[in-house]
VONU-672279 format. One record per residue (C-alpha): x, y, z; residue in three letters. Coordinates in steps of 0.05 Angstrom, whole numbers, always signed. Example, Ala and Ser with C-alpha at 12.3 -4.5 7.8 and 13.67 -1.06 7.14 Angstrom:
residues 2
PT:x:y:z:res
PT:+246:-90:+156:Ala
PT:+273:-21:+143:Ser
end
This chain:
residues 334
PT:x:y:z:res
PT:-223:-3380:-1479:Met
PT:-223:-3390:-1403:Ser
PT:-285:-3409:-1365:Ile
PT:-301:-3366:-1305:Ala
PT:-302:-3403:-1239:Arg
PT:-338:-3359:-1187:Pro
PT:-331:-3411:-1133:Trp
PT:-255:-3411:-1141:Leu
PT:-251:-3335:-1136:Ala
PT:-293:-3336:-1073:Ala
PT:-251:-3391:-1042:Ala
PT:-187:-3352:-1056:Leu
PT:-217:-3290:-1025:Leu
PT:-235:-3328:-962:Leu
PT:-164:-3354:-957:Ile
PT:-136:-3283:-964:Ala
PT:-181:-3254:-910:Leu
PT:-154:-3256:-839:Pro
PT:-192:-3298:-788:Ala
PT:-244:-3258:-750:Arg
PT:-223:-3243:-679:Ala
PT:-266:-3276:-626:Ala
PT:-296:-3249:-562:Ile
PT:-285:-3299:-506:Ile
PT:-329:-3289:-444:Glu
PT:-304:-3314:-377:Val
PT:-340:-3319:-310:Gly
PT:-372:-3364:-258:Glu
PT:-437:-3368:-299:Glu
PT:-402:-3375:-366:Arg
PT:-380:-3436:-405:Thr
PT:-308:-3416:-392:Ile
PT:-297:-3402:-318:Thr
PT:-221:-3396:-318:Ser
PT:-184:-3333:-344:Pro
PT:-120:-3374:-349:Ala
PT:-154:-3426:-393:Met
PT:-184:-3371:-437:Ala
PT:-115:-3340:-447:Val
PT:-84:-3408:-462:Arg
PT:-136:-3425:-516:Asp
PT:-142:-3355:-548:Ala
PT:-121:-3338:-619:Ala
PT:-84:-3276:-641:Pro
PT:-128:-3214:-638:Gly
PT:-181:-3244:-592:Asp
PT:-214:-3204:-536:Thr
PT:-223:-3238:-469:Ile
PT:-278:-3207:-426:Leu
PT:-276:-3228:-353:Ile
PT:-336:-3218:-307:Asp
PT:-325:-3180:-243:Ala
PT:-304:-3224:-185:Gly
PT:-242:-3255:-153:Glu
PT:-199:-3305:-191:Tyr
PT:-142:-3340:-155:Tyr
PT:-104:-3348:-220:Glu
PT:-45:-3319:-257:Cys
PT:-38:-3309:-332:Leu
PT:+18:-3329:-380:Arg
PT:+5:-3289:-443:Val
PT:+44:-3312:-505:Tyr
PT:-10:-3300:-559:Val
PT:+0:-3235:-596:Asp
PT:-53:-3181:-601:Gly
PT:-98:-3202:-544:Leu
PT:-142:-3153:-505:Thr
PT:-157:-3178:-434:Ile
PT:-210:-3135:-401:Glu
PT:-250:-3138:-337:Gly
PT:-324:-3122:-337:Arg
PT:-362:-3077:-290:Gly
PT:-323:-3062:-227:Thr
PT:-264:-3102:-253:Gly
PT:-238:-3172:-251:Ala
PT:-192:-3186:-191:Ile
PT:-132:-3232:-202:Leu
PT:-104:-3245:-133:Thr
PT:-52:-3282:-91:Asp
PT:-25:-3324:-148:Thr
PT:+38:-3315:-190:Thr
PT:+65:-3350:-251:Cys
PT:+137:-3374:-259:Asp
PT:+160:-3340:-195:Gly
PT:+149:-3273:-230:Lys
PT:+81:-3241:-232:Ala
PT:+6:-3246:-234:Ile
PT:+9:-3230:-309:Val
PT:+71:-3252:-348:Val
PT:+63:-3210:-410:Ala
PT:+108:-3247:-459:Ala
PT:+67:-3233:-523:Ala
PT:+94:-3182:-572:Lys
PT:+31:-3139:-565:Thr
PT:-19:-3140:-508:Leu
PT:-74:-3095:-480:Thr
PT:-97:-3101:-408:Leu
PT:-158:-3062:-385:Arg
PT:-201:-3055:-322:Asn
PT:-165:-3108:-281:Leu
PT:-145:-3109:-207:Ile
PT:-79:-3144:-193:Leu
PT:-67:-3154:-119:Gln
PT:-22:-3186:-68:Arg
PT:+32:-3211:-116:Ala
PT:+84:-3247:-74:Arg
PT:+145:-3289:-92:Val
PT:+202:-3315:-50:Gly
PT:+256:-3266:-73:Asp
PT:+214:-3205:-56:Gly
PT:+197:-3177:-124:Asn
PT:+131:-3209:-142:Gly
PT:+98:-3162:-193:Ala
PT:+29:-3149:-217:Gly
PT:+58:-3151:-287:Ile
PT:+124:-3175:-316:Arg
PT:+131:-3141:-383:Ala
PT:+171:-3184:-431:Glu
PT:+141:-3164:-499:Gly
PT:+147:-3107:-549:Lys
PT:+83:-3066:-538:Ser
PT:+43:-3066:-474:Leu
PT:-19:-3022:-462:Val
PT:-45:-3017:-391:Ile
PT:-110:-2980:-383:Asp
PT:-152:-2971:-319:Lys
PT:-113:-3023:-279:Leu
PT:-108:-3023:-204:Arg
PT:-46:-3052:-170:Phe
PT:-59:-3066:-97:Leu
PT:-10:-3089:-44:Asn
PT:+39:-3122:-92:Asp
PT:+113:-3129:-79:Gln
PT:+122:-3092:-145:Ser
PT:+70:-3065:-193:Gly
PT:+107:-3073:-259:Leu
PT:+176:-3098:-278:Ile
PT:+202:-3098:-349:Ser
PT:+260:-3135:-381:Thr
PT:+312:-3098:-423:Asp
PT:+289:-3090:-495:Asp
PT:+309:-3027:-533:Pro
PT:+249:-3034:-579:Asp
PT:+196:-3043:-524:Ala
PT:+142:-2991:-510:Asp
PT:+98:-2989:-448:Ile
PT:+37:-2944:-441:Leu
PT:+1:-2936:-375:Ile
PT:-63:-2894:-371:Thr
PT:-115:-2880:-317:Asp
PT:-85:-2932:-270:Ser
PT:-71:-2935:-195:Gln
PT:-12:-2964:-157:Phe
PT:-32:-2968:-83:Thr
PT:+12:-2996:-28:Asp
PT:+52:-3028:-84:Thr
PT:+128:-3030:-81:Gly
PT:+152:-3054:-14:Arg
PT:+212:-3081:+24:Cys
PT:+207:-3156:+36:Asp
PT:+265:-3201:+51:Val
PT:+313:-3205:+15:Pro
PT:+302:-3142:-26:Arg
PT:+264:-3077:-37:Cys
PT:+222:-3070:-100:Ala
PT:+195:-3007:-135:Ser
PT:+123:-2995:-155:Ala
PT:+146:-2991:-228:Val
PT:+215:-3014:-249:Ser
PT:+232:-3009:-323:Val
PT:+296:-3030:-357:Gly
PT:+329:-3007:-422:Asn
PT:+267:-2998:-466:Ile
PT:+248:-2948:-519:Lys
PT:+192:-2912:-481:Arg
PT:+153:-2913:-416:Leu
PT:+92:-2867:-417:Arg
PT:+48:-2858:-355:Ile
PT:-12:-2811:-359:Ala
PT:-69:-2793:-312:Arg
PT:-48:-2844:-260:Ser
PT:-37:-2847:-185:Leu
PT:+21:-2875:-143:Phe
PT:+11:-2875:-68:Thr
PT:+35:-2912:-6:Gly
PT:+99:-2942:-35:Thr
PT:+144:-2968:+20:Gln
PT:+197:-3000:-24:Gly
PT:+256:-2974:-63:Ala
PT:+225:-2922:-109:His
PT:+157:-2906:-139:Gln
PT:+181:-2902:-211:Ile
PT:+251:-2927:-230:Ala
PT:+264:-2923:-305:Ser
PT:+321:-2933:-353:Ala
PT:+276:-2921:-413:Ala
PT:+305:-2875:-466:Arg
PT:+241:-2835:-459:Arg
PT:+203:-2834:-394:Thr
PT:+140:-2791:-403:Glu
PT:+100:-2773:-341:Leu
PT:+38:-2732:-354:Asp
PT:-17:-2709:-306:His
PT:+3:-2762:-255:Thr
PT:+3:-2759:-179:Val
PT:+64:-2791:-147:Ile
PT:+57:-2786:-72:Glu
PT:+79:-2819:-7:Asp
PT:+12:-2802:+24:Gly
PT:+8:-2812:+100:Ala
PT:+45:-2879:+104:Lys
PT:+89:-2884:+43:Gly
PT:+165:-2880:+49:Ser
PT:+193:-2890:-20:Ala
PT:+266:-2871:-29:Ser
PT:+255:-2829:-92:Phe
PT:+189:-2813:-124:Gln
PT:+221:-2816:-193:Val
PT:+290:-2845:-208:Met
PT:+318:-2839:-279:Ile
PT:+374:-2889:-287:Leu
PT:+435:-2884:-333:Pro
PT:+415:-2886:-406:Gly
PT:+347:-2855:-393:Gly
PT:+311:-2790:-407:Gly
PT:+252:-2754:-375:Leu
PT:+195:-2711:-397:Glu
PT:+151:-2695:-337:Met
PT:+92:-2649:-346:Thr
PT:+35:-2626:-301:Asp
PT:+48:-2677:-246:Cys
PT:+41:-2673:-171:Val
PT:+100:-2701:-131:Val
PT:+97:-2708:-55:Gln
PT:+148:-2730:-3:Lys
PT:+109:-2750:+59:Gly
PT:+121:-2746:+133:Pro
PT:+150:-2816:+136:Arg
PT:+202:-2804:+82:Ala
PT:+270:-2832:+101:Thr
PT:+307:-2804:+41:Asn
PT:+312:-2729:+44:Leu
PT:+361:-2721:-14:Arg
PT:+308:-2705:-66:Gly
PT:+243:-2726:-99:Ala
PT:+267:-2737:-171:Val
PT:+336:-2767:-181:Leu
PT:+375:-2762:-247:Leu
PT:+429:-2814:-240:Asp
PT:+487:-2818:-289:Gly
PT:+493:-2808:-364:Ala
PT:+426:-2790:-396:Met
PT:+411:-2812:-468:Ser
PT:+351:-2767:-478:Gly
PT:+328:-2697:-458:Pro
PT:+307:-2681:-387:Val
PT:+250:-2632:-383:Val
PT:+204:-2618:-323:Leu
PT:+148:-2568:-335:Arg
PT:+90:-2543:-292:Arg
PT:+97:-2596:-238:Asn
PT:+77:-2584:-166:Arg
PT:+124:-2608:-111:Phe
PT:+95:-2619:-41:Leu
PT:+145:-2628:+15:Asn
PT:+113:-2654:+79:Asp
PT:+177:-2679:+112:Thr
PT:+188:-2618:+155:Gly
PT:+259:-2613:+126:Arg
PT:+289:-2578:+66:Ser
PT:+286:-2626:+6:Val
PT:+303:-2607:-66:Pro
PT:+254:-2625:-120:Phe
PT:+307:-2652:-168:Val
PT:+373:-2684:-147:Leu
PT:+417:-2679:-208:Asp
PT:+473:-2731:-211:Trp
PT:+471:-2732:-287:Ser
PT:+514:-2708:-344:Asp
PT:+459:-2664:-374:Thr
PT:+429:-2596:-362:Asn
PT:+357:-2608:-340:Pro
PT:+304:-2558:-364:Val
PT:+257:-2537:-307:Leu
PT:+201:-2490:-326:Glu
PT:+140:-2466:-288:Gly
PT:+146:-2516:-230:Asn
PT:+114:-2499:-163:Met
PT:+165:-2508:-108:Ile
PT:+146:-2497:-35:Pro
PT:+180:-2445:+8:Ala
PT:+245:-2469:+38:Gly
PT:+257:-2521:-16:Ala
PT:+303:-2514:-76:Ser
PT:+283:-2533:-147:Ala
PT:+348:-2570:-162:Ile
PT:+411:-2592:-126:Ser
PT:+473:-2631:-145:Ser
PT:+493:-2645:-73:Ser
PT:+532:-2710:-66:Gly
PT:+545:-2719:-140:Ala
PT:+620:-2723:-133:Leu
PT:+616:-2773:-76:Ala
PT:+566:-2814:-115:His
PT:+611:-2814:-176:Tyr
PT:+672:-2834:-134:Ala
PT:+633:-2891:-102:Met
PT:+611:-2915:-170:Gly
PT:+683:-2914:-195:Gln
PT:+707:-2952:-133:Ala
PT:+654:-3005:-143:Gln
PT:+673:-3012:-216:Ala
PT:+746:-3021:-197:Leu
PT:+727:-3073:-146:Lys
PT:+687:-3112:-198:Arg
PT:+745:-3108:-247:Asp
PT:+793:-3133:-194:Ala
PT:+748:-3192:-177:Arg
PT:+742:-3208:-251:Ser
PT:+817:-3205:-261:Ala
PT:+829:-3248:-200:Ala
PT:+779:-3299:-226:Gly
PT:+813:-3301:-294:Ser
PT:+882:-3309:-263:Ala
PT:+857:-3366:-219:Lys
PT:+826:-3401:-279:Gln
PT:+891:-3393:-319:Met
PT:+932:-3421:-262:Leu
PT:+884:-3480:-255:Lys
PT:+890:-3495:-330:Ser
PT:+967:-3492:-326:Leu
PT:+969:-3540:-267:Leu
PT:+924:-3590:-303:Gln
PT:+971:-3595:-363:Arg
end
């Protein structure tokens, strides 16, 4: 006959329960005054609440499941980058960022970002990117998912020596979704450049405004796909690229559907809404296209393809020459 041990059962239950996530408060009047220190010492699942104000710090986030949120009018992280990359290096598998202002990201090679996305799941909600060389840059990870909602990219994406950077530049990931957001004033390469298998743009304004001069408002790279719904796309009076607003470049891996979008052409020239250099048949339904502009054009596709082939041949030739040189060097050393 066994004797019941209530204390043992309770102890085992405590061991089985996950540790309770903590709320870590940060601010000038708090015990913890440094957002970077709070992130460094946090445990998985914690929430870091940062008081409104300016913080000349950058964040390296490796702990999974954190929520980092600004209070009130938003916490401003400014003028400081980590690892020559970004104000926030998002290396955790899962991370949520909310109500933060990331501004004036600068690095020497010209692509300092508000966020460098290096994890699996990144949620960006109510963030403002101001005057950064790039707003967001992601690494290539076919399982990664990035969600951006109710955010603003202002004067972000610019040309600084030695390169031009886009407001958002996403590599080969599973999905990029942007909803209810604003892109304006980009003077760099593109406003959104994506190789995600699914790029979903929903109720988002992507405009040059009065001073922006982005090359393309949306550029879908080889291997990507696009679902663009109820967006406003504007090419402004300072636009230098008059070939199109949305570029489909190369072989697409997913569907390309554009529905109920409004295209504004303030260049004074005829500019197509979509420049199709892809291998797919885009579906365009219910889009508002201004008088004098075409909905879609494939102009320049053959020349672009020929240039790509020539560049590939040139790379192959250089590679072959390098291999031959190495082989000759090995033979001479025998």
